[in-house]
C-alpha positions as CSV (number, residue, x, y, z in Angstrom):
1,Q,0.0,0.0,0.0
2,V,0.9,3.7,-0.3
3,Q,1.1,6.0,2.7
4,L,1.4,9.8,2.8
5,V,2.8,11.3,5.9
6,E,2.4,15.0,6.5
7,S,4.2,17.3,8.9
8,G,4.8,21.0,9.6
9,G,1.4,22.2,10.6
10,G,0.8,24.3,13.7
11,L,-0.3,27.6,15.2
12,V,1.1,30.8,13.9
13,Q,0.2,34.5,14.0
14,A,-1.1,36.3,10.9
15,G,1.8,37.3,8.7
16,G,3.8,34.3,9.8
17,S,5.1,31.3,7.8
18,L,4.9,27.6,7.9
19,R,6.3,24.9,5.7
20,L,4.3,21.7,5.2
21,S,5.8,18.5,3.9
22,C,4.3,15.3,2.8
23,A,6.3,12.1,2.0
24,A,4.8,9.2,0.1
25,S,6.1,5.8,0.9
26,G,5.2,2.2,0.2
27,S,4.7,0.4,-3.0
28,I,5.7,3.3,-5.3
29,F,7.4,3.3,-8.7
30,S,7.0,7.0,-9.1
31,T,4.7,9.9,-8.2
32,N,3.0,11.9,-10.9
33,A,1.1,15.0,-9.9
34,M,1.1,16.0,-6.3
35,A,-1.2,18.5,-4.6
36,W,-2.2,20.2,-1.4
37,Y,-5.9,20.7,-0.5
38,R,-7.4,22.3,2.5
39,Q,-10.7,22.2,4.3
40,A,-11.9,24.8,6.8
41,P,-14.6,24.1,9.4
42,G,-18.0,24.1,7.7
43,K,-16.6,24.4,4.2
44,Q,-15.9,22.1,1.4
45,R,-12.4,20.9,0.6
46,E,-10.6,23.1,-1.9
47,L,-7.5,22.7,-4.0
48,V,-4.7,24.9,-2.9
49,A,-1.8,24.0,-5.2
50,T,-0.7,21.3,-7.6
51,I,2.7,20.4,-9.1
52,T,3.5,18.0,-11.9
53,S,6.4,15.6,-12.0
54,S,8.2,18.2,-14.1
55,D,7.7,21.0,-11.5
56,S,4.9,22.8,-13.3
57,A,2.9,24.4,-10.5
58,N,-0.6,25.9,-10.2
59,Y,-2.2,27.8,-7.3
60,A,-5.6,28.8,-6.1
61,D,-6.1,32.5,-6.5
62,S,-6.5,32.9,-2.8
63,V,-2.9,31.7,-2.1
64,K,-1.1,32.9,-5.3
65,G,1.9,34.9,-4.4
66,R,2.0,33.7,-0.8
67,F,2.3,30.0,-1.1
68,T,4.9,28.0,-3.0
69,I,4.6,24.3,-3.8
70,S,7.7,22.2,-4.6
71,R,8.7,18.6,-4.7
72,D,11.6,16.2,-4.5
73,N,11.0,13.4,-6.9
74,A,13.8,11.2,-5.5
75,K,12.1,11.4,-2.1
76,N,8.5,11.3,-3.3
77,T,7.9,14.3,-1.2
78,V,5.9,17.5,-1.8
79,Y,6.2,20.7,0.2
80,L,4.1,23.8,0.7
81,Q,5.8,26.9,1.8
82,M,3.2,29.2,3.3
83,N,4.1,32.8,3.8
84,S,2.1,35.9,4.8
85,L,-0.5,33.7,6.4
86,K,-3.9,35.0,7.1
87,P,-6.6,33.8,9.5
88,E,-8.6,32.7,6.4
89,D,-5.8,30.1,5.7
90,T,-6.9,28.3,8.9
91,A,-7.8,24.8,7.8
92,V,-6.8,21.1,7.8
93,Y,-4.3,20.7,4.9
94,Y,-4.3,17.5,3.0
95,C,-1.6,16.1,0.8
96,N,-2.6,14.2,-2.3
97,A,-0.4,12.2,-4.7
98,D,-1.1,10.5,-8.0
99,V,1.1,7.4,-7.7
100,R,2.4,5.0,-10.3
101,R,2.7,1.7,-8.4
102,R,4.5,-0.6,-10.8
103,A,7.3,-0.3,-13.3
104,W,5.4,-2.5,-15.8
105,S,2.1,-0.5,-15.7
106,T,1.6,3.2,-16.2
107,A,-1.7,3.0,-14.2
108,S,-1.8,5.6,-11.4
109,Y,-3.9,5.9,-8.3
110,S,-4.8,8.7,-6.0
111,Y,-3.8,8.7,-2.3
112,W,-4.4,11.1,0.6
113,G,-2.6,12.0,3.7
114,Q,-4.3,12.2,7.1
115,G,-4.2,16.0,7.2
116,T,-2.4,18.5,9.3
117,Q,-3.9,21.4,11.1
118,V,-2.9,24.9,10.3
119,T,-4.2,27.6,12.5
120,V,-3.5,31.3,11.9
121,S,-4.4,33.7,14.7
122,S,-5.3,37.4,14.1
């Protein structure tokens, strides 16, 4: 099986920074696209940022210019650098990875981390 382990969440004041990381492990040949989602209380999950295997990144308008997604393909790890944090960024952040499991098959599967809490105080 494939597991995604997240770290880096916590409590920060508005204007502060956090760096989230998510490492995929298990039966993995390679990771394709990786992404960060978030879900605030009472709201639906939203896509925050995505990054392809060739480091092409996209961001939600609400975080563009403040967050940076990056990855280390050798480590099957994705990061989210979060700067200039706002109270509106408070949410549980989830890592997602599109994983190729086997060398002999290009089929890919989507996996999720357990989530890490990010709380931004005013």
